[in-house]
TILUMDREN-36370 format. One record per residue: y, x, z of N, C-alpha, C in turn. Coordinates in steps of 0.1 Angstrom, whole numbers, plus 5000, padded with zeros to 4 digits. Each point is the difference from the previous one (the first is absolute). Example, Ala and Ser with C-alpha at 12.3 -4.5 7.8 and 13.67 -1.06 7.14 Angstrom:
% TILUMDREN-36370
494351325078501249915000501250095000;501149964993501150095000501149925008;
% end
This chain:
% TILUMDREN-36370
461509154150500850004988499049934989;500849924992498949944988499950114991;498650014997499450094989499849924988;499649885001499849924988500649885000;500449954990500349864997499549964986;499149934998499549964988499849834999;500049954988499849874996498749984999;499349905007498649954997500149844995;498949964997500249864996500549905012;500050035009500249915012501550055007;500750114994501250045004500150135001;501250055008500250155002499150055009;499550115001499050055008500850145004;499950005013500850125007498950055011;500050134998499250085010500850125004;500050055012500650115007499150115004;500750135003499450115003499250005011;500149895009499349995011498949914999;499949924989498949914996498650085000;499149965008498750054999499349964986;499050084997499549984987499349875000;499549945010499249885001500949895001;501450015004500849885003500749974986;500049874998500649954988501450024999;500650024990501750025000500449855003;501549995005500549875001500249944986;499849884998500249934988501249915003;501150024991501149955000500149894986;500049865003499949944987501449994994;500149994987501050034991500549834998;500549985011500549845001501649995004;500550094998501550005003500450005014;499250055010500250005013499350135005;500850095006499650115004500450005017;498950015007500249985016499750165002;501350065007499950145003499450015014;499749905008499250005013498950075001;499450014988498650065001500150154996;501150085000500150114995500950095009;499950145002501050075007501350024992;500950015007501550024995499950124989;499550105002500050114991499449974988;499149905000499449994986500849904991;501149925006500749914994500650034987;500450144998500650034985499149994990;499050075001499050014991499449874997;499549915011499549894997500949884995;501350005002501149924995500150044984;499950134997500150054986498949954994;498750015003498949984994499849834998;500349945011500049845000501149954990;501250045000500949954991499750024987;499450144996499950014988498849944994;498949965007499049924996500249855000;500949955007500749864998500749984988;500750104998500949994987499249994988;498850125000499149994989499249884999;499849945011499149864998501049904999;501050014997501149894998500449925012;499750055013500549945013501550075002;501049924997501350055000500949975014;499449905008500749965013499250035010;500350105008499250075010500449985016;499349955009500549995014499450135008;500950075006499550125007500149965014;499049985008500049985013500050115009;501150045006500150115009500049955013;500349895005500149945014501650045004;500249935013501450025004500250115010;499350035010499950105008501650025003;500350144999501350045001500950024986;499149984990500850024986499750114993;499350125007499850124994499250004987;499149944999499249994988500549924988;500749905006500949904989500950094993;500850085008501050084994499650124991;498750045005499250114991499549924986;499449895002499749934988501249994990;501049945005501149974992500750134995;500150115007500450134993499050044988;498649995003499250044989500449904988;499849895001500449914989501250014994;501250055007501250024994500150134990;499050065001499750154990499249974988;499449875001499249974988500749934988;499850044989500649964986499349884997;498949955003499449874996500249915012;500949995010500349925008501449934996;499849864996501249924996500949965012;499249965010500849945011499250035013;500649995011499450015015500949935009;499349915006500649895011499249985012;500449965010499449965010499449874998;498549975005499749874999500749895009;500049864997500349925011499249985011;500449945008499149975015498749954997;500049914990498649944997499150094994;500450104995499150104994499950145007;500750005011499850115011501350085002;501349944995501150055004500150144996;500750075011500250164998498950075002;498849965001498950055002499250024986;500649944989499550004984501050034994;499950094990500850064989499549934988;500849924993499649944987500650104988;499250034990500050104990500049934987;500850004991499949974986499950124992;498949984992499850144992500349984984;500350104994500450004985498749984992;499949924989499049994994499750134992;498750034998499650124992500549994986;
% end
């Protein structure tokens, strides 16, 4: 489970409770593209919350959430989480050139 998610000059830094003290946290750049392939499904709610909040604070209002196609479970979970957020203006599936139904496009409300 994600224990910490903080912003550093290079982006969002995420560490979990299983990270060894000498292992660096995963660095996630605040470039508007969050690839969830690097994370466990149970970490997605906290990670998505932290990432979208930091993107919004940094003025990044168009975000791609890459969850992959698979059988669609993670994509459905991501869309359900996004539907509960007041700062999300719109959610849509990417066109095929950008990943199709393996990528969810999110427009955030400005702060």
